[in-house]
N, C-alpha and C positions, 0 to 999 in steps of 0.2 A: 408515432402512428404505426399501426400494424399494416403490413403488406401481405396480401393474399392473392394467390394465383387461381385462375379459373380455366379449366379445360373441358370443352364439350365436343370438339371436333377431332378428327384423326389428323394430327400434324405430321404423320409419317416420320417420327423421330427427329423432327427439326428442333433446333434449340430456341424455342419460343413458347410462350403461353398464349392461349386465346385471348385472355384478358388479365389485367392486374388491377386489383382494388387497392387503393391507397387513400385512407381517410374516407371522405364522402365522394370520391371520384372513381370512375371505372374507365380504364384505358383499354380499348379493344384493339388487338392487332389487326393488320391488314387482312381483309377478307376478299375473296373473289366469288364469282358466280358459279360455283360448282354445286352439283346436286349430290344426293346421298351416295351415289355410285362413284363419286370422284371425277365426274366429267363436267366440263364447262357446258352450261345449258345452251341450246340452240336458240336462234331467234334474234340475234343481233345484240347491240349494246343495251337497248331497253330491257330485254329479257335478262341479260347478265346483271344489269343494275338491280332489278327487282329481286333476283335470286341472291345477290350479294347482301342486300338489306334483309332478306329472310334469314340468311346465315348470321348476320350481325345481331338481329333480333333474338335469335336463339342464345347467343353468347350473353347478350344483355340480360335476358330472362334468368339465366343461370347465376348472374351476378346481382340479381335483385332490381334490375332496371328495365326500361323499355325504350323504344325509339322516341317517345315523347320526352325522355330525359336527356337526349343527346344535346350537347352544347357546342360541340366542335366536330367538323368532318374534314378529313383530308382525302382527296380524290386523285388518283393517277389514271389517266386515260392513255392508251397507246396510240390513238389517232385523233388529231385535232378535229377532223371532220365528224367525229362521233359526238361532239359537244352538245349540239342542239337536241339530238335524240336522248342523250344522257340527261340533260336538263328536264326534258319532258317527263321522263320516268322519275326523276328526283322530286319533281313537283307533286307526283302522286304520293310519295313517301312523306314529304313535308309540305302539305298544301298551304299552311299558314305559319307565320313566325318561324321560318327555317333557322337552323343553327348556323353559327359562323362556319365559314368553309374556305378551304384552299383547294384549287384545282390546278393540275399541271399535266403536261403531256411528256411521257417518258416511256422507255422500254420496261417490260416486266420480264421476270425470269421464268414465267409460265405462259401458257397459251391463252390466257384470259386477256380481254380488252380493257378491263377496269379492275382496279384494286382500291378498296376503301377502308380507312380506319376511322374510329370515332372515339371521342371522350364523352362520357355521360356523367351527370351529377346524380348521385343516388337519392331517391326520395327520402324525405324525413319520416322516421317511424312514428 
């Protein structure tokens, strides 16, 4: 199978790809709630979650997929007390039949409160 990298964001020289397509799967690297200016959006965990998924959606689109094609989500929150507000925003993104998910609380190397990566299945042509 052919491996293809996809880059749409400015990774500031980091050794990673925004996504890798392998066969009919698209693996999106961890994304955070940064806006186009490179700043984490204000408004708390719900706003960060929504922005993170907007960023993920842009990468998915570049790879030929959308949020409706997501089959697996990995979430890192920096604060356990954000879980309820995160879940409320997450339900807006996936109101029915949500993908499989892992959620954990851990530190991040940047000032964001949430980081999310996804795996999507590419639609059949």
